[in-house]
C-alpha positions as CSV (number, residue, x, y, z in Angstrom):
1,M,182.8,-93.2,-21.8
2,M,180.0,-91.2,-20.3
3,R,182.2,-88.7,-18.4
4,Q,180.8,-89.8,-15.1
5,Y,182.7,-92.7,-13.9
6,S,184.7,-93.7,-11.0
7,S,183.6,-93.1,-7.5
8,L,187.0,-91.8,-6.7
9,V,186.5,-88.2,-7.4
10,L,189.5,-86.6,-6.0
11,V,190.3,-83.0,-6.5
12,L,193.9,-82.1,-7.2
13,L,193.8,-78.6,-5.7
14,F,197.1,-76.8,-5.3
15,V,200.7,-77.8,-5.3
16,C,201.4,-78.7,-1.7
17,Y,205.1,-78.4,-2.0
18,I,207.7,-78.2,-4.7
19,S,211.4,-79.0,-4.1
20,F,213.7,-77.2,-6.5
21,S,217.4,-76.9,-6.4
22,E,219.6,-76.8,-9.4
23,A,217.9,-80.0,-10.5
24,L,214.2,-80.5,-10.2
25,T,213.7,-83.2,-7.6
26,G,210.0,-83.4,-7.8
27,F,206.7,-81.9,-6.6
28,S,203.5,-83.0,-5.0
29,V,199.8,-81.9,-5.5
30,E,197.1,-82.3,-2.9
31,L,194.4,-85.0,-3.5
32,I,191.0,-84.6,-2.0
33,H,188.2,-87.2,-2.5
34,R,185.2,-86.0,-4.3
35,D,182.8,-87.0,-1.5
36,S,184.9,-85.3,1.2
37,P,183.4,-82.2,2.8
38,K,186.6,-80.4,1.5
39,S,185.6,-81.2,-2.1
40,P,183.8,-78.6,-4.2
41,Y,181.7,-81.5,-5.5
42,Y,180.5,-82.5,-2.0
43,R,176.8,-82.8,-1.7
44,P,175.8,-83.0,2.0
45,N,172.2,-84.2,1.2
46,Q,173.4,-87.2,-0.8
47,T,173.0,-90.5,0.9
48,Q,175.7,-93.1,1.2
49,F,173.8,-95.4,-1.1
50,E,173.6,-92.7,-3.8
51,R,177.3,-92.0,-3.5
52,V,178.2,-95.6,-3.9
53,M,175.8,-96.2,-6.8
54,D,177.0,-93.1,-8.6
55,A,180.5,-94.6,-8.3
56,V,179.4,-98.0,-9.6
57,N,177.6,-96.5,-12.6
58,R,180.6,-94.4,-13.5
59,S,182.9,-97.4,-13.2
60,M,180.7,-99.6,-15.4
61,I,180.6,-97.0,-18.1
62,R,184.4,-96.5,-18.0
63,A,185.0,-100.3,-18.0
64,N,182.7,-100.6,-21.1
65,Y,184.7,-97.9,-22.8
66,F,188.0,-99.7,-22.1
67,R,186.6,-102.9,-23.6
68,K,185.8,-101.0,-26.9
69,S,189.0,-99.1,-27.1
70,S,191.2,-102.1,-26.5
71,V,190.2,-103.4,-29.9
72,S,189.6,-100.3,-31.9
73,L,192.7,-98.0,-31.6
74,Q,193.5,-97.0,-35.1
75,D,195.6,-94.4,-36.7
76,I,192.7,-92.1,-37.8
77,A,191.9,-88.5,-37.5
78,E,189.2,-89.1,-34.9
79,T,189.6,-91.6,-32.1
80,N,187.9,-92.3,-28.8
81,V,189.7,-91.7,-25.5
82,V,188.7,-91.7,-21.9
83,T,188.6,-88.9,-19.4
84,I,187.1,-88.5,-16.0
85,N,184.3,-86.1,-15.3
86,G,185.2,-84.2,-12.1
87,E,187.3,-87.1,-10.7
88,Y,190.5,-85.1,-10.2
89,L,191.4,-81.5,-10.9
90,M,195.0,-80.3,-11.3
91,G,195.8,-76.7,-10.8
92,Y,198.5,-75.3,-13.1
93,K,199.3,-72.2,-15.2
94,V,200.1,-71.8,-18.9
95,G,201.6,-69.1,-21.1
96,T,203.3,-65.7,-20.6
97,P,201.9,-64.0,-18.6
98,P,200.7,-67.1,-16.6
99,F,197.1,-68.0,-17.0
100,E,195.5,-70.3,-14.4
101,I,193.9,-73.6,-15.6
102,F,192.2,-76.4,-13.7
103,G,192.4,-79.6,-15.8
104,E,190.8,-83.0,-15.1
105,I,193.6,-85.5,-14.8
106,D,193.2,-88.9,-16.5
107,T,195.5,-91.9,-16.4
108,G,193.6,-93.5,-19.3
109,S,194.4,-90.8,-22.0
110,S,197.4,-88.8,-23.1
111,L,196.5,-85.4,-24.5
112,I,196.7,-82.3,-22.3
113,W,194.0,-79.9,-23.6
114,M,192.2,-76.8,-22.5
115,Q,189.5,-74.5,-23.8
116,C,190.8,-71.7,-25.9
117,Q,189.7,-68.4,-27.5
118,P,188.3,-67.9,-30.0
119,C,185.7,-70.3,-28.8
120,E,183.6,-71.3,-31.8
121,S,181.6,-73.7,-29.7
122,C,182.6,-74.3,-26.1
123,Y,180.9,-75.7,-23.0
124,K,180.1,-73.1,-20.3
125,E,183.1,-72.6,-18.0
126,T,182.9,-70.7,-14.8
127,R,186.4,-69.4,-15.2
128,P,187.9,-67.2,-18.0
129,V,189.0,-69.1,-21.2
130,F,192.7,-69.0,-22.3
131,D,193.5,-66.7,-25.2
132,P,196.7,-67.9,-26.8
133,S,197.1,-64.7,-28.8
134,T,197.8,-62.9,-25.5
135,S,200.7,-65.2,-24.6
136,A,204.3,-64.4,-25.6
137,T,205.3,-68.1,-25.5
138,Y,202.5,-69.5,-27.6
139,D,203.5,-71.3,-30.8
140,H,201.5,-73.4,-33.2
141,L,202.7,-76.9,-34.3
142,S,203.4,-77.6,-37.9
143,C,201.7,-80.5,-39.8
144,Y,205.3,-81.7,-40.4
145,S,206.3,-81.7,-36.8
146,L,207.1,-85.0,-35.1
147,E,204.6,-84.2,-32.4
148,C,201.8,-84.0,-35.0
149,K,202.6,-87.5,-36.2
150,L,202.9,-89.3,-32.9
151,E,199.3,-89.5,-31.8
152,P,196.2,-91.0,-33.5
153,F,194.0,-88.1,-32.8
154,T,196.0,-85.5,-34.8
155,F,195.4,-84.5,-38.4
156,C,195.8,-81.6,-40.9
157,K,193.7,-79.7,-43.3
158,P,195.7,-78.1,-46.1
159,E,193.0,-75.6,-46.8
160,I,193.6,-73.8,-43.5
161,G,197.4,-73.8,-43.7
162,D,200.3,-75.6,-41.9
163,K,198.6,-76.2,-38.5
164,C,198.4,-79.4,-36.6
165,L,194.8,-80.1,-35.5
166,Y,193.3,-82.7,-33.1
167,N,189.9,-84.2,-32.5
168,T,189.1,-86.2,-29.4
169,V,185.8,-87.9,-29.0
170,Y,184.5,-89.4,-25.8
171,E,182.2,-92.4,-25.3
172,D,179.1,-90.3,-24.4
173,G,179.6,-88.0,-27.5
174,S,181.5,-85.3,-25.6
175,R,184.4,-84.0,-27.7
176,S,187.2,-81.5,-28.0
177,S,188.8,-80.3,-31.2
178,G,191.2,-77.5,-32.0
179,E,194.8,-76.8,-32.7
180,L,197.9,-78.5,-31.3
181,I,200.2,-75.9,-29.8
182,M,203.3,-75.5,-27.7
183,E,203.3,-73.4,-24.5
184,T,205.0,-72.9,-21.2
185,L,203.6,-75.0,-18.4
186,I,203.9,-73.5,-14.9
187,I,203.4,-75.7,-11.9
188,G,203.6,-74.6,-8.3
189,Y,202.3,-71.8,-6.1
190,T,205.7,-71.2,-4.5
191,D,207.8,-68.2,-5.4
192,P,209.1,-68.8,-8.0
193,P,207.1,-71.6,-9.5
194,F,208.8,-74.0,-11.9
195,R,208.5,-73.5,-15.6
196,F,208.4,-76.2,-18.3
197,P,208.8,-74.6,-21.8
198,G,207.7,-76.2,-25.0
199,I,204.9,-78.5,-23.7
200,V,202.4,-79.7,-26.2
201,F,198.8,-78.8,-25.5
202,G,195.5,-79.1,-27.3
203,C,193.9,-75.7,-27.7
204,G,190.2,-76.5,-27.9
205,N,188.0,-74.2,-29.9
206,K,185.1,-76.6,-30.2
207,N,184.3,-78.5,-26.9
208,S,181.0,-80.0,-26.1
209,G,179.3,-82.6,-23.9
210,F,179.4,-83.4,-20.2
211,F,182.4,-81.4,-19.1
212,H,182.3,-79.9,-15.7
213,A,182.0,-76.1,-15.6
214,Q,184.8,-75.8,-13.1
215,A,187.2,-77.7,-15.3
216,S,189.2,-76.1,-18.2
217,G,190.1,-79.3,-19.9
218,V,192.0,-82.6,-19.4
219,V,195.5,-83.5,-18.2
220,G,196.5,-86.9,-19.7
221,L,198.7,-89.1,-17.6
222,G,198.6,-92.2,-19.8
223,T,201.5,-93.8,-21.7
224,G,201.1,-91.9,-25.0
225,P,203.8,-89.4,-26.3
226,S,201.7,-86.3,-25.4
227,S,201.1,-87.4,-21.8
228,L,202.3,-85.0,-19.1
229,I,204.4,-87.8,-17.7
230,N,206.2,-88.2,-21.1
231,Q,206.6,-84.5,-21.6
232,L,208.2,-83.5,-18.3
233,P,212.0,-83.2,-18.2
234,D,214.2,-86.3,-17.9
235,K,215.0,-85.4,-14.3
236,I,211.4,-86.2,-13.4
237,D,212.3,-89.6,-14.9
238,K,208.7,-90.5,-15.8
239,K,207.7,-91.2,-12.2
240,F,204.5,-90.4,-10.3
241,S,202.7,-91.9,-7.3
242,Y,199.6,-91.4,-5.3
243,C,198.0,-92.7,-2.1
244,F,194.2,-92.9,-1.8
245,P,192.7,-92.4,1.7
246,P,189.3,-94.0,2.5
247,M,186.9,-92.6,-0.1
248,F,183.4,-93.0,1.4
249,S,184.3,-91.5,4.7
250,R,182.8,-88.1,5.8
251,S,186.2,-87.2,7.3
252,S,188.1,-84.6,5.4
253,Y,191.1,-86.8,4.5
254,S,193.4,-85.7,1.8
255,S,196.6,-86.9,0.2
256,K,199.0,-86.1,-2.6
257,I,200.0,-87.1,-6.1
258,N,203.7,-86.9,-6.5
259,F,206.0,-86.5,-9.4
260,G,209.8,-87.1,-9.8
261,D,212.1,-88.2,-7.0
262,V,209.4,-87.6,-4.4
263,A,207.3,-90.2,-6.2
264,V,209.7,-93.1,-5.6
265,V,207.9,-95.8,-3.6
266,S,210.4,-97.9,-1.6
267,G,211.1,-99.2,1.9
268,G,209.7,-102.0,4.0
269,G,206.8,-103.9,2.5
270,T,207.2,-102.5,-1.0
271,V,206.6,-104.9,-3.9
272,S,207.0,-104.3,-7.6
273,T,205.4,-105.6,-10.7
274,P,206.1,-104.9,-14.4
275,I,204.0,-102.6,-16.6
276,I,203.2,-104.7,-19.6
277,P,203.3,-102.9,-23.0
278,K,200.2,-103.7,-25.2
279,G,200.3,-102.3,-28.7
280,Q,199.4,-98.6,-29.1
281,E,197.2,-98.5,-26.1
282,T,197.7,-95.7,-23.5
283,F,196.5,-97.8,-20.5
284,Y,198.8,-99.3,-17.8
285,Y,198.5,-103.1,-18.0
286,L,199.7,-105.5,-15.4
287,H,199.9,-109.3,-15.2
288,L,197.6,-110.8,-12.6
289,E,198.4,-114.4,-11.8
290,A,195.9,-115.3,-9.1
291,I,193.7,-114.0,-6.3
292,S,193.8,-115.5,-2.8
293,V,190.8,-115.4,-0.5
294,G,192.4,-116.1,2.9
295,N,194.5,-119.2,2.3
296,K,192.5,-120.3,-0.8
297,R,194.4,-119.4,-4.0
298,I,192.4,-119.0,-7.2
299,E,194.4,-119.1,-10.4
300,Y,193.6,-116.6,-13.1
301,V,193.8,-118.3,-16.5
302,S,194.2,-115.7,-19.2
303,R,195.3,-115.9,-22.9
304,E,197.1,-112.6,-22.5
305,F,200.1,-111.7,-20.4
306,A,198.9,-108.1,-20.2
307,N,195.6,-109.1,-18.6
308,I,194.4,-106.3,-16.2
309,I,194.4,-102.5,-16.3
310,I,195.4,-100.6,-13.2
311,D,193.3,-97.4,-13.3
312,S,193.0,-94.5,-10.9
313,G,189.8,-93.4,-12.5
314,T,187.7,-96.5,-12.1
315,T,186.4,-97.3,-8.6
316,I,185.3,-100.9,-8.9
317,T,187.6,-103.8,-9.6
318,F,186.3,-105.8,-12.5
319,L,187.2,-109.5,-13.2
320,P,186.2,-111.8,-16.0
321,K,182.9,-113.5,-15.3
322,E,184.1,-117.1,-14.7
323,F,187.0,-116.0,-12.6
324,Y,184.8,-113.6,-10.6
325,S,182.4,-116.4,-9.9
326,R,185.1,-118.4,-8.3
327,V,186.4,-115.5,-6.3
328,V,183.0,-114.4,-5.0
329,S,182.2,-118.0,-4.0
330,A,185.4,-118.2,-2.0
331,V,184.6,-114.9,-0.3
332,A,181.1,-116.0,0.6
333,A,182.4,-119.3,2.0
334,A,184.9,-117.4,4.2
335,I,182.3,-115.1,5.8
336,P,180.2,-116.7,8.5
337,N,177.2,-114.4,8.0
338,K,174.4,-115.2,5.7
339,P,174.3,-113.1,2.5
340,M,171.3,-110.9,2.0
341,K,169.5,-109.9,-1.2
342,I,169.2,-106.3,-2.2
343,P,167.1,-105.1,-5.2
344,Q,169.8,-102.7,-6.4
345,K,172.2,-104.2,-9.0
346,P,174.9,-104.9,-9.9
347,Y,176.3,-106.0,-6.5
348,T,175.9,-109.7,-6.0
349,L,177.3,-110.3,-2.5
350,C,175.9,-108.2,0.4
351,Y,175.5,-108.6,4.1
352,A,173.3,-107.0,6.8
353,S,176.2,-105.8,8.9
354,Q,177.8,-102.5,9.8
355,F,181.1,-101.9,8.1
356,G,183.9,-102.9,10.5
357,K,181.8,-105.5,12.2
358,L,181.7,-107.9,9.3
359,T,184.4,-110.6,9.5
360,V,186.1,-110.2,6.1
361,P,189.0,-112.4,4.8
362,V,192.2,-110.8,3.5
363,I,192.2,-110.9,-0.2
364,T,195.6,-111.0,-2.0
365,A,196.1,-109.9,-5.6
366,H,199.0,-111.9,-6.9
367,F,200.6,-109.8,-9.7
368,K,203.8,-111.0,-11.3
369,D,206.5,-110.7,-8.6
370,A,204.1,-108.8,-6.3
371,D,201.6,-110.0,-3.8
372,V,199.3,-107.1,-2.8
373,K,197.1,-107.6,0.3
374,L,193.7,-106.0,0.3
375,Y,191.8,-105.5,3.6
376,A,188.1,-104.9,4.2
377,I,188.4,-101.2,3.5
378,S,189.5,-102.0,-0.1
379,T,187.2,-104.9,-0.8
380,F,183.8,-104.0,0.8
381,S,181.7,-100.9,0.6
382,T,178.9,-99.6,2.8
383,M,175.9,-99.4,0.5
384,A,173.6,-98.0,3.2
385,P,173.5,-98.1,7.0
386,G,173.8,-101.7,8.0
387,I,174.5,-103.0,4.5
388,S,178.0,-104.0,3.3
389,C,178.7,-105.3,-0.2
390,F,181.7,-107.0,-1.9
391,S,183.1,-104.3,-4.2
392,F,184.4,-106.5,-7.0
393,L,182.2,-107.1,-10.0
394,P,182.2,-109.2,-13.2
395,G,183.2,-107.4,-16.4
396,E,184.6,-108.0,-19.8
397,T,187.5,-105.7,-19.3
398,P,189.6,-106.6,-16.2
399,I,190.4,-103.5,-14.2
400,F,192.2,-103.1,-10.8
401,G,190.1,-100.1,-9.5
402,N,191.0,-97.3,-7.1
403,L,188.8,-98.7,-4.2
404,A,191.2,-101.7,-4.1
405,Q,194.1,-99.3,-4.1
406,Q,193.1,-97.5,-0.9
407,N,195.8,-97.3,1.8
408,L,198.4,-98.3,-0.7
409,M,201.2,-96.0,-1.9
410,V,201.1,-96.7,-5.6
411,G,204.2,-95.6,-7.6
412,Y,204.5,-95.7,-11.4
413,D,207.9,-95.8,-13.0
414,V,207.1,-95.5,-16.6
415,H,210.8,-95.4,-17.7
416,Q,211.5,-98.6,-15.8
417,R,208.1,-100.0,-16.7
418,K,207.0,-101.0,-13.2
419,V,204.4,-100.3,-10.6
420,N,205.4,-100.4,-6.9
421,F,202.9,-101.0,-4.1
422,K,203.5,-100.2,-0.4
423,P,201.0,-100.6,2.5
424,T,200.5,-97.1,3.8
425,D,198.1,-95.1,6.0
426,C,197.1,-92.7,3.3
427,T,195.3,-90.4,5.7
428,K,198.7,-89.4,7.0
429,Q,200.2,-88.6,3.6
């Protein structure tokens, strides 16, 4: 994976609000786009072209990883997973007394891990590293525990005793390994915050590669057993949602990621499509039936019912080459302007036009039981002043990226196996 992927680099800063009564009804965390002036990753001297190309490069690396992992997941002690370098950070606390952690969230993997003392070999982190020996609620997991047997990245070494270990290897060679533990997770900056006891974490003593110094590890939101979504209480009901505001704007738009009852997406304009299970994979698969460009419907012929991944960490939408060719031809035919050639790959359809002044057709993604309309903000990107490019690309692994998800409230109901979409002005969320 290369740890630098999607253009959508949002930062999950602090819990914006948490509603607690006798039963936990849900909580929300602020989302800030990486390129927003509010983001700690914001580089004011970076050009629009550099921002977009960074996003494209990260997306292509991530898509390449998805292609490999879709055919190589095996029950072995070492397995590849995906994470996102700096795309989102989620602030939470762990242990007793509470210790503050900022973890990169990832919908394409499941393990929640953090750097831990004693650090045999750790990447340089700007914040203190968690020491489990100082926590009254720390407990190691046995080799014989159910949690140690559920994931492909766990294993044991009899010579070091009855401790469940893990080893996670990333596409660029970055890795984390250590002990699987149970700890108390504390979410919320209200008084009192909410506590989740007995959450499974990876306590990484050997972590190396392209991890950001401001991040303490990774928070997995995928479909695996150790995912944060699958470990939260039943009253959260395995629901989360997000709403992405325009990502390449200099405006300081922010939004939220929601969990529990507050994550329910409903009301006028809401459509729903099933999440399709696919073996042991941790990704969220959907069934894409067709794409319409204006009134022209282009059928998507696929051998698999689970034929596209919806991913919050990949910016670009990737389509199989032959299908992409038909879609991009229809888009070009629907735009009166003459396309221009630019030397920078991989974009194939660009126009000499300011964004907003280009007449762009509405593109509809026809998922099973759900037609999702995509407008210019979700299908075209400004590469440079006066240059707009179609932001879909050909790729071996079909992915519905986060640029296409802008101004949509996207709700995941993992328990019911469905994703809901609702047209929304995400700048007001």
